[in-house]
C-alpha positions in Angstrom: 26.8 -56.0 47.3 26.9 -53.6 50.2 25.5 -50.1 50.5 24.3 -49.1 47.0 25.8 -46.1 45.2 24.6 -44.1 42.3 21.1 -45.7 42.1 20.7 -45.5 45.9 21.5 -41.8 46.0 19.5 -40.8 42.9 16.4 -42.9 43.8 16.3 -41.5 47.3 16.1 -38.0 45.9 12.4 -38.6 44.9 11.6 -40.9 47.9 11.0 -38.2 50.4 9.9 -34.9 49.0 8.0 -33.2 51.8 5.6 -30.3 51.0 4.5 -27.3 53.0 7.7 -25.1 52.8 7.7 -21.8 54.6 8.4 -18.4 53.1 12.2 -19.1 53.2 11.8 -22.3 51.2 12.5 -24.4 54.3 10.3 -27.5 54.6 8.5 -27.4 58.0 8.0 -31.1 58.1 11.6 -32.0 57.7 13.5 -33.0 60.9 15.4 -30.0 62.1 18.9 -31.1 62.9 19.3 -34.8 63.7 17.8 -38.2 63.2 17.0 -38.2 66.9 14.2 -35.7 65.9 12.5 -38.3 63.7 9.0 -38.8 65.1 8.2 -41.8 67.2 4.9 -43.6 67.7 4.3 -41.7 71.0 5.3 -38.2 69.9 3.0 -35.5 68.6 3.0 -35.5 64.8 3.0 -32.7 62.3 0.8 -32.8 59.2 2.8 -34.5 56.4 2.3 -34.9 52.7 4.5 -36.6 50.2 5.0 -35.5 46.6 7.4 -37.0 44.0 10.1 -34.6 42.8 8.9 -35.0 39.2 5.5 -33.6 40.1 7.2 -30.4 41.1 8.7 -30.1 37.6 5.5 -30.9 35.9 3.5 -28.3 37.8 6.1 -25.6 37.1 7.6 -26.0 33.6 10.8 -23.9 33.7 14.2 -23.7 32.0 16.8 -26.3 33.0 18.7 -23.7 35.0 15.7 -22.4 36.8 14.5 -25.9 37.6 17.9 -26.6 39.1 17.9 -23.5 41.2 14.4 -23.8 42.6 14.8 -27.5 43.3 18.1 -27.2 45.2 16.5 -26.4 48.6 14.2 -29.4 48.4 16.9 -31.8 47.3 19.3 -30.7 49.9 16.6 -31.2 52.6 16.2 -34.8 51.3 20.0 -35.3 51.4 20.2 -34.0 55.0 17.3 -36.2 56.1 19.1 -39.3 54.9 22.3 -38.3 56.6 20.4 -37.5 59.8 18.9 -41.0 59.6 22.4 -42.4 59.3 23.7 -40.3 62.2 26.2 -38.6 59.9 27.2 -35.0 59.8 25.6 -33.0 57.0 28.8 -31.9 55.2 32.0 -33.8 54.5 34.4 -31.4 56.2 32.4 -31.9 59.5 32.5 -35.6 59.0 36.3 -35.6 58.7 36.6 -33.2 61.7 34.5 -35.5 63.8 36.5 -38.6 62.8 39.7 -36.8 63.8 38.2 -35.3 67.0 38.5 -36.6 70.5 36.5 -36.4 73.7 33.2 -36.6 71.8 30.1 -35.7 73.7 27.5 -37.9 72.1 27.5 -41.6 71.3 27.2 -40.9 67.5 30.3 -38.7 67.6 32.2 -41.3 69.7 31.4 -43.9 67.0 32.9 -41.7 64.3 36.1 -41.1 66.3 36.6 -44.8 66.7 37.2 -45.0 62.9 40.6 -43.4 63.4 43.6 -45.7 64.1 47.1 -44.3 64.1 45.9 -41.3 62.2 44.2 -43.3 59.4 40.5 -44.2 58.8 40.0 -47.9 59.2 37.8 -48.9 56.3 36.6 -52.1 57.9 35.3 -50.1 60.8 33.7 -47.6 58.4 31.8 -50.4 56.8 30.6 -51.7 60.1 29.4 -48.2 61.1 27.4 -47.7 57.9 25.8 -51.1 58.2 24.8 -50.5 61.9 23.6 -47.0 61.2 21.5 -48.3 58.2 19.8 -50.8 60.6 19.1 -47.9 63.0 17.7 -45.9 60.1 15.2 -48.7 59.2 14.0 -48.7 62.8 13.5 -44.9 62.8 11.6 -45.1 59.6 9.4 -47.9 61.0 8.6 -45.6 64.0 7.8 -42.7 61.6 5.5 -44.9 59.5 3.7 -46.1 62.6 3.2 -42.5 63.8 1.9 -41.3 60.4 -0.4 -44.3 60.2 -1.8 -43.5 63.7 -2.7 -40.0 62.3 -5.0 -41.8 59.9 -2.7 -41.4 56.8 -1.9 -44.3 54.5 0.3 -42.3 52.3 3.6 -43.9 53.5 4.7 -45.7 50.3 7.7 -43.5 49.8 8.8 -43.9 53.4 8.6 -47.6 52.9 10.6 -47.4 49.7 13.3 -45.5 51.6 13.2 -48.1 54.4 13.7 -50.8 51.8 16.8 -49.0 50.5 18.3 -48.8 54.0 17.4 -52.5 54.6 19.3 -53.4 51.4 22.3 -51.5 52.7 22.6 -53.8 55.7 25.4 -55.9 54.2 29.2 -55.6 54.2 31.1 -54.2 51.2 34.7 -54.1 50.1 36.8 -51.3 51.4 36.9 -49.3 48.1 33.2 -49.7 47.7 32.6 -48.4 51.2 34.6 -45.3 50.5 32.7 -44.7 47.2 29.4 -45.1 49.0 30.4 -42.6 51.7 31.5 -40.1 49.1 28.2 -40.5 47.2 26.4 -39.3 50.3 28.3 -36.0 50.1 28.4 -35.3 46.4 26.1 -32.7 44.9 22.7 -34.5 44.4 21.2 -32.6 41.5 24.3 -33.1 39.3 24.2 -36.8 40.4 20.6 -37.1 38.9 21.9 -35.7 35.6 24.8 -38.0 35.6 22.6 -41.0 36.4 20.4 -40.1 33.4 23.5 -40.1 31.2 24.9 -43.3 32.8 28.0 -41.6 34.1 29.9 -42.9 37.1 33.3 -42.8 38.7 35.8 -45.4 39.9 38.1 -45.1 42.9 41.0 -47.1 44.1 42.9 -46.8 47.5 46.4 -48.2 47.6 49.7 -47.9 49.4 53.1 -47.6 47.8 56.0 -49.1 49.6 59.7 -48.6 48.9 62.3 -50.5 50.8 63.7 -48.5 53.7 61.1 -45.7 53.3 57.8 -44.9 54.8 54.8 -46.2 52.7 52.8 -43.6 50.9 49.1 -43.5 50.2 47.6 -43.2 46.7 44.0 -42.6 45.7 43.3 -43.1 42.0 40.0 -41.8 40.5 38.4 -42.1 37.0 35.5 -39.8 36.5 33.3 -40.0 33.4 32.0 -36.6 32.3 29.4 -35.5 29.8 31.5 -32.8 28.3 35.2 -33.5 28.8 35.6 -37.3 28.4 37.2 -39.4 31.1 39.2 -37.6 33.8 42.0 -39.7 35.4 43.3 -38.4 38.7 46.1 -39.7 41.0 46.3 -38.2 44.5 49.5 -39.2 46.4 50.5 -38.2 49.9 54.1 -37.1 50.3 56.3 -37.9 53.3 55.7 -34.3 54.6 51.9 -34.7 54.5 51.3 -32.7 51.4 49.3 -34.1 48.5 50.5 -34.3 44.9 47.7 -34.5 42.3 48.1 -35.4 38.7 45.1 -35.0 36.4 45.0 -36.7 33.0 42.3 -35.1 30.8 41.3 -34.2 27.2 42.0 -31.0 25.4 38.6 -29.5 26.3 39.1 -29.9 30.1 38.7 -26.5 31.8 41.9 -26.9 33.9 42.0 -23.3 35.2 38.5 -23.3 36.5 39.0 -26.7 38.2 42.4 -25.8 39.6 41.1 -22.4 41.0 38.1 -24.0 42.7 40.2 -26.8 44.1 42.9 -24.4 45.4 40.2 -22.4 47.2 38.7 -25.5 48.9 42.1 -26.9 49.8 42.9 -23.6 51.5 39.7 -23.7 53.5 40.3 -27.3 54.5 44.0 -26.5 55.4 45.4 -29.0 52.9 48.6 -28.3 51.1 48.5 -29.6 47.5 50.2 -29.4 44.2 48.2 -30.1 41.0 49.5 -30.9 37.6 47.2 -31.3 34.6 48.3 -33.4 31.6 46.3 -32.8 28.4 45.7 -35.7 26.0 43.8 -36.0 22.8 42.1 -39.1 24.1 41.5 -40.7 27.5 41.2 -44.3 28.6 38.3 -45.7 30.6 40.7 -47.6 32.8 42.5 -46.4 35.9 46.1 -45.4 35.3 48.8 -48.0 35.7 51.1 -47.4 38.7 54.8 -47.3 38.4 56.4 -50.7 39.0 59.5 -49.4 40.8 57.5 -49.7 44.0 55.4 -52.4 45.6 51.8 -51.3 45.2 49.1 -53.0 47.4 45.5 -52.3 48.2 45.1 -50.4 51.5 42.5 -50.9 54.2 43.3 -47.5 55.7 43.2 -44.0 54.3 44.3 -40.7 55.8 41.4 -38.2 56.4 43.1 -35.4 54.5 43.7 -37.5 51.4 40.1 -38.6 51.5 39.0 -35.0 52.0 41.1 -33.9 49.0 39.6 -36.7 46.8 36.1 -35.7 47.8 36.7 -32.0 46.9 38.2 -33.0 43.5 35.3 -35.3 42.5 32.8 -32.8 43.7 34.3 -29.9 41.7 34.7 -31.9 38.5 31.1 -33.1 38.8 29.8 -29.5 39.4 31.8 -28.0 36.5 30.7 -30.7 34.2 27.1 -30.3 35.3 27.2 -26.5 34.9 28.5 -27.0 31.3 25.7 -29.5 30.7 23.1 -26.9 31.8 24.6 -24.2 29.6 24.4 -26.6 26.6 20.8 -27.5 27.4 19.9 -23.8 27.7 21.5 -23.0 24.3 19.5 -25.9 22.7 16.3 -24.5 24.2 17.0 -21.1 22.6 
């Protein structure tokens, strides 16, 4: 079963909503930078109160767009807190940089750099890392619960809920599921909550394509269910020169120019050379595309950091574009 995906991420959004934000909208009770800042039983404790995210909405009835804007800071704080507990960087680019880095200063960074073998991320090692870090997160939360209880507060139910989620993550998962779980931690959380309500998900496959006498190439296949554009099928393939060729198969309503422009900008920032082609269809299948049979296609236990970074950017952009369209439609219905 492994580290949960959509339900884990969305449920955790409401598990730790910490009040008492300062004038800049920053929660003063949230750990500042790293999980090492999580209070222990012997450390001085701040005043903490916990409020479910839906209470915020009920107290301040606003339009869908305004709710999204106001809630973004609180939700991002929750996301950062979970990554801190897992000893993971707060953005995906930093994660990839640290995996590719060398001579790391801290133990947490050294563990990330161990994932890289011959320039590829070892997915079995990634699974081990997430399992071990989930166990550490449970211990940190236990220390926090003890500290809060010593302050005389019994309001730790949501911390216990979060601890239970990490405890459930202490099992191994298949390589593809491990990658999906990792990506879920770095996708935009508010759109994820909308997608969860609409029962939308995405599938991902990691394979290698081998041709006799040639170097094997990596392929990531993705199927993303959207609320507005049907199912988007994407194939990302690394070329022999290290560039990434992307083919999107989408319906007629898919906003290809917006997606391609956003992806081009992110690829430039991430120093990834890509070529994207969009194929429009009147209908789309719910299944992943069939690979060409001229090559030997096998599941891969390794993936290049740049290919994974490109896959993350593409999924994130499509989810954000779909979500923004959903909010526009909801606003029009309200008016």
